[in-house]
C-alpha beads as a LAMMPS data file, in Angstrom:
LAMMPS data file: protein, C-alpha beads

202 atoms
201 bonds

1 atom types
1 bond types

-500.0 500.0 xlo xhi
-500.0 500.0 ylo yhi
-500.0 500.0 zlo zhi

Masses

1 110.0

Atoms # bond

1 1 1 -319.766 -177.355 -51.272
2 1 1 -322.749 -175.002 -50.704
3 1 1 -325.146 -174.680 -53.913
4 1 1 -323.379 -172.015 -56.181
5 1 1 -325.440 -169.546 -58.293
6 1 1 -326.018 -169.478 -61.541
7 1 1 -324.683 -166.173 -63.154
8 1 1 -324.253 -164.839 -66.452
9 1 1 -321.509 -162.205 -66.897
10 1 1 -320.695 -159.272 -69.221
11 1 1 -317.325 -159.663 -70.064
12 1 1 -316.917 -157.268 -72.945
13 1 1 -314.163 -154.789 -73.063
14 1 1 -313.533 -156.219 -69.522
15 1 1 -309.906 -156.833 -68.635
16 1 1 -309.375 -160.737 -68.022
17 1 1 -306.288 -162.752 -66.648
18 1 1 -305.834 -166.237 -68.547
19 1 1 -303.032 -168.223 -66.573
20 1 1 -302.015 -170.612 -68.958
21 1 1 -300.346 -170.820 -72.038
22 1 1 -301.163 -174.887 -73.348
23 1 1 -303.897 -176.429 -75.464
24 1 1 -306.454 -175.833 -71.994
25 1 1 -305.708 -172.321 -71.974
26 1 1 -306.338 -172.074 -76.104
27 1 1 -309.912 -173.633 -75.521
28 1 1 -310.366 -170.693 -72.379
29 1 1 -309.111 -168.177 -74.449
30 1 1 -311.508 -168.982 -77.367
31 1 1 -314.222 -168.426 -74.909
32 1 1 -313.616 -165.390 -73.440
33 1 1 -312.668 -163.422 -76.245
34 1 1 -316.201 -164.739 -78.158
35 1 1 -317.652 -163.515 -74.828
36 1 1 -316.080 -160.119 -75.497
37 1 1 -313.079 -159.838 -72.850
38 1 1 -309.854 -158.485 -73.249
39 1 1 -307.435 -161.042 -72.514
40 1 1 -304.118 -161.075 -70.889
41 1 1 -302.684 -164.551 -71.397
42 1 1 -299.339 -165.183 -68.620
43 1 1 -297.387 -167.850 -69.597
44 1 1 -293.822 -168.669 -69.647
45 1 1 -294.415 -171.182 -72.207
46 1 1 -297.429 -170.579 -74.960
47 1 1 -298.168 -173.288 -77.111
48 1 1 -298.996 -172.075 -81.093
49 1 1 -302.351 -172.076 -80.874
50 1 1 -302.547 -169.168 -78.404
51 1 1 -299.648 -167.683 -80.352
52 1 1 -301.121 -168.116 -83.526
53 1 1 -303.953 -165.648 -82.684
54 1 1 -304.238 -161.958 -84.232
55 1 1 -306.935 -160.423 -81.845
56 1 1 -307.099 -157.199 -80.640
57 1 1 -307.972 -157.930 -77.594
58 1 1 -306.019 -160.725 -77.143
59 1 1 -301.736 -159.807 -74.981
60 1 1 -299.710 -162.585 -74.650
61 1 1 -297.184 -161.815 -71.612
62 1 1 -294.883 -164.358 -71.576
63 1 1 -293.366 -164.841 -68.068
64 1 1 -294.373 -166.538 -64.570
65 1 1 -297.300 -165.576 -63.499
66 1 1 -297.034 -162.966 -60.393
67 1 1 -299.564 -161.994 -57.746
68 1 1 -300.050 -158.291 -59.130
69 1 1 -301.338 -159.903 -62.223
70 1 1 -305.190 -159.617 -61.651
71 1 1 -304.498 -156.034 -59.913
72 1 1 -307.439 -154.590 -62.064
73 1 1 -309.430 -157.741 -63.517
74 1 1 -312.633 -158.486 -63.572
75 1 1 -312.122 -162.706 -63.829
76 1 1 -309.237 -165.415 -63.905
77 1 1 -308.900 -168.485 -65.538
78 1 1 -306.272 -170.615 -63.930
79 1 1 -305.499 -172.935 -66.812
80 1 1 -302.131 -174.217 -65.471
81 1 1 -300.377 -176.871 -62.731
82 1 1 -301.827 -177.176 -59.655
83 1 1 -299.050 -175.330 -57.671
84 1 1 -299.346 -172.330 -60.084
85 1 1 -303.520 -172.339 -59.539
86 1 1 -303.097 -172.663 -55.650
87 1 1 -301.107 -169.143 -56.235
88 1 1 -303.524 -167.517 -58.923
89 1 1 -306.154 -168.640 -56.059
90 1 1 -304.754 -167.124 -53.149
91 1 1 -303.832 -163.962 -55.433
92 1 1 -307.728 -163.975 -56.241
93 1 1 -308.886 -163.902 -52.812
94 1 1 -307.165 -161.053 -51.361
95 1 1 -308.164 -159.246 -54.136
96 1 1 -311.910 -160.061 -54.400
97 1 1 -311.996 -161.288 -57.851
98 1 1 -313.436 -164.811 -58.949
99 1 1 -311.289 -167.827 -60.422
100 1 1 -311.854 -170.449 -62.704
101 1 1 -309.471 -173.170 -61.804
102 1 1 -310.066 -175.743 -65.027
103 1 1 -310.713 -179.156 -63.260
104 1 1 -308.983 -177.971 -60.533
105 1 1 -312.190 -177.275 -57.890
106 1 1 -310.218 -176.721 -54.780
107 1 1 -308.866 -173.780 -56.292
108 1 1 -311.671 -172.514 -58.139
109 1 1 -314.598 -170.050 -56.767
110 1 1 -316.051 -169.806 -60.491
111 1 1 -317.108 -172.706 -62.373
112 1 1 -317.157 -172.041 -66.419
113 1 1 -320.141 -174.368 -67.500
114 1 1 -321.531 -176.501 -70.562
115 1 1 -323.566 -173.994 -72.410
116 1 1 -326.361 -174.201 -75.445
117 1 1 -326.685 -171.518 -77.524
118 1 1 -329.274 -171.122 -80.108
119 1 1 -331.432 -168.559 -81.540
120 1 1 -330.961 -166.223 -78.465
121 1 1 -331.280 -168.921 -75.726
122 1 1 -328.052 -169.576 -73.857
123 1 1 -328.786 -172.622 -71.236
124 1 1 -325.699 -173.317 -68.881
125 1 1 -325.265 -176.442 -67.114
126 1 1 -323.040 -176.863 -63.916
127 1 1 -321.895 -180.020 -61.735
128 1 1 -320.266 -177.481 -59.495
129 1 1 -316.577 -178.738 -61.400
130 1 1 -317.073 -181.926 -59.888
131 1 1 -318.156 -184.307 -63.038
132 1 1 -317.119 -182.281 -66.420
133 1 1 -317.896 -185.274 -68.229
134 1 1 -321.310 -185.271 -67.089
135 1 1 -321.692 -182.139 -67.478
136 1 1 -320.751 -182.517 -71.321
137 1 1 -323.077 -185.307 -71.697
138 1 1 -326.000 -183.086 -69.769
139 1 1 -325.634 -180.418 -72.560
140 1 1 -326.269 -182.281 -75.157
141 1 1 -328.925 -183.739 -74.166
142 1 1 -330.350 -180.750 -73.005
143 1 1 -329.723 -179.522 -76.745
144 1 1 -331.252 -182.375 -77.888
145 1 1 -334.765 -181.127 -76.496
146 1 1 -334.979 -178.004 -77.426
147 1 1 -337.384 -176.813 -79.945
148 1 1 -336.344 -176.981 -83.967
149 1 1 -338.512 -173.864 -83.615
150 1 1 -336.958 -171.932 -81.008
151 1 1 -336.158 -168.340 -82.884
152 1 1 -340.221 -168.827 -83.510
153 1 1 -340.415 -168.654 -79.632
154 1 1 -337.578 -165.943 -78.942
155 1 1 -340.025 -163.830 -81.210
156 1 1 -342.892 -164.506 -79.232
157 1 1 -341.380 -164.167 -75.875
158 1 1 -340.496 -160.201 -76.809
159 1 1 -343.331 -159.612 -78.787
160 1 1 -345.086 -160.477 -75.456
161 1 1 -342.802 -159.018 -73.741
162 1 1 -343.790 -155.228 -75.282
163 1 1 -346.895 -155.752 -75.114
164 1 1 -346.840 -156.741 -70.630
165 1 1 -344.375 -153.816 -70.502
166 1 1 -347.053 -151.550 -72.518
167 1 1 -350.110 -152.629 -70.340
168 1 1 -348.598 -153.184 -66.936
169 1 1 -349.462 -157.098 -66.717
170 1 1 -348.530 -158.007 -63.504
171 1 1 -345.851 -160.718 -63.452
172 1 1 -347.520 -164.107 -62.173
173 1 1 -349.985 -163.469 -64.754
174 1 1 -346.820 -163.181 -67.874
175 1 1 -345.317 -166.811 -67.558
176 1 1 -349.617 -168.499 -68.031
177 1 1 -349.996 -165.900 -71.337
178 1 1 -346.717 -167.241 -73.114
179 1 1 -347.534 -170.636 -72.508
180 1 1 -350.673 -169.394 -74.294
181 1 1 -349.319 -167.541 -77.106
182 1 1 -346.608 -170.788 -77.783
183 1 1 -349.369 -173.063 -77.407
184 1 1 -351.246 -171.196 -80.023
185 1 1 -348.799 -171.571 -82.469
186 1 1 -348.974 -174.904 -82.750
187 1 1 -353.328 -175.252 -82.870
188 1 1 -354.227 -178.981 -82.457
189 1 1 -351.031 -179.900 -82.613
190 1 1 -349.935 -178.919 -78.347
191 1 1 -347.514 -178.917 -76.553
192 1 1 -348.018 -181.602 -74.202
193 1 1 -346.039 -180.226 -71.490
194 1 1 -346.534 -176.887 -72.253
195 1 1 -350.618 -177.580 -70.994
196 1 1 -350.110 -179.154 -67.837
197 1 1 -348.220 -176.494 -65.353
198 1 1 -350.635 -174.063 -66.409
199 1 1 -353.714 -175.879 -65.401
200 1 1 -352.721 -175.714 -61.968
201 1 1 -352.060 -171.882 -62.129
202 1 1 -355.227 -169.723 -61.084

Bonds

1 1 1 2
2 1 2 3
3 1 3 4
4 1 4 5
5 1 5 6
6 1 6 7
7 1 7 8
8 1 8 9
9 1 9 10
10 1 10 11
11 1 11 12
12 1 12 13
13 1 13 14
14 1 14 15
15 1 15 16
16 1 16 17
17 1 17 18
18 1 18 19
19 1 19 20
20 1 20 21
21 1 21 22
22 1 22 23
23 1 23 24
24 1 24 25
25 1 25 26
26 1 26 27
27 1 27 28
28 1 28 29
29 1 29 30
30 1 30 31
31 1 31 32
32 1 32 33
33 1 33 34
34 1 34 35
35 1 35 36
36 1 36 37
37 1 37 38
38 1 38 39
39 1 39 40
40 1 40 41
41 1 41 42
42 1 42 43
43 1 43 44
44 1 44 45
45 1 45 46
46 1 46 47
47 1 47 48
48 1 48 49
49 1 49 50
50 1 50 51
51 1 51 52
52 1 52 53
53 1 53 54
54 1 54 55
55 1 55 56
56 1 56 57
57 1 57 58
58 1 58 59
59 1 59 60
60 1 60 61
61 1 61 62
62 1 62 63
63 1 63 64
64 1 64 65
65 1 65 66
66 1 66 67
67 1 67 68
68 1 68 69
69 1 69 70
70 1 70 71
71 1 71 72
72 1 72 73
73 1 73 74
74 1 74 75
75 1 75 76
76 1 76 77
77 1 77 78
78 1 78 79
79 1 79 80
80 1 80 81
81 1 81 82
82 1 82 83
83 1 83 84
84 1 84 85
85 1 85 86
86 1 86 87
87 1 87 88
88 1 88 89
89 1 89 90
90 1 90 91
91 1 91 92
92 1 92 93
93 1 93 94
94 1 94 95
95 1 95 96
96 1 96 97
97 1 97 98
98 1 98 99
99 1 99 100
100 1 100 101
101 1 101 102
102 1 102 103
103 1 103 104
104 1 104 105
105 1 105 106
106 1 106 107
107 1 107 108
108 1 108 109
109 1 109 110
110 1 110 111
111 1 111 112
112 1 112 113
113 1 113 114
114 1 114 115
115 1 115 116
116 1 116 117
117 1 117 118
118 1 118 119
119 1 119 120
120 1 120 121
121 1 121 122
122 1 122 123
123 1 123 124
124 1 124 125
125 1 125 126
126 1 126 127
127 1 127 128
128 1 128 129
129 1 129 130
130 1 130 131
131 1 131 132
132 1 132 133
133 1 133 134
134 1 134 135
135 1 135 136
136 1 136 137
137 1 137 138
138 1 138 139
139 1 139 140
140 1 140 141
141 1 141 142
142 1 142 143
143 1 143 144
144 1 144 145
145 1 145 146
146 1 146 147
147 1 147 148
148 1 148 149
149 1 149 150
150 1 150 151
151 1 151 152
152 1 152 153
153 1 153 154
154 1 154 155
155 1 155 156
156 1 156 157
157 1 157 158
158 1 158 159
159 1 159 160
160 1 160 161
161 1 161 162
162 1 162 163
163 1 163 164
164 1 164 165
165 1 165 166
166 1 166 167
167 1 167 168
168 1 168 169
169 1 169 170
170 1 170 171
171 1 171 172
172 1 172 173
173 1 173 174
174 1 174 175
175 1 175 176
176 1 176 177
177 1 177 178
178 1 178 179
179 1 179 180
180 1 180 181
181 1 181 182
182 1 182 183
183 1 183 184
184 1 184 185
185 1 185 186
186 1 186 187
187 1 187 188
188 1 188 189
189 1 189 190
190 1 190 191
191 1 191 192
192 1 192 193
193 1 193 194
194 1 194 195
195 1 195 196
196 1 196 197
197 1 197 198
198 1 198 199
199 1 199 200
200 1 200 201
201 1 201 202
């Protein structure tokens, strides 16, 4: 498989088809609703967790998938049997719609990642759909490495960006400037890995 392009999607108000009604689909539904998507759940059998959802952005369609279900959608998540996932992938391909087929890389053109979200920073980890358990372990490791005061880093970066735009600071000068600002926060207790890269920049 070629290297994947990491990409963050704005799904707010956009229609997403979720094919499947089991516990795995329920987990994907939570993610999609949290991202602001309008979700059509399509499955002949829908589990109690999904059926209990009372959200304006969720529509339950209790029947088998048909290709026209993908007309007008921005993304499709297939969380059904391999046979249904293949049908969904074929319909998505002909409509140029990306499909995430849960634990089914052969029928997927998009892969959801392990995600760390903290204080306005989002980090996504992927193993190209081949090792989801490893993705989860790496996500936990990355989360443990992030500084406890990451929110302060974000505030420093936001403020600096406004100043750079005001002062027309060239792009190649911004990263070294931000590293210096972050190190200044700690005084003499500088973070070593924030120093070394800067030393090699002109």
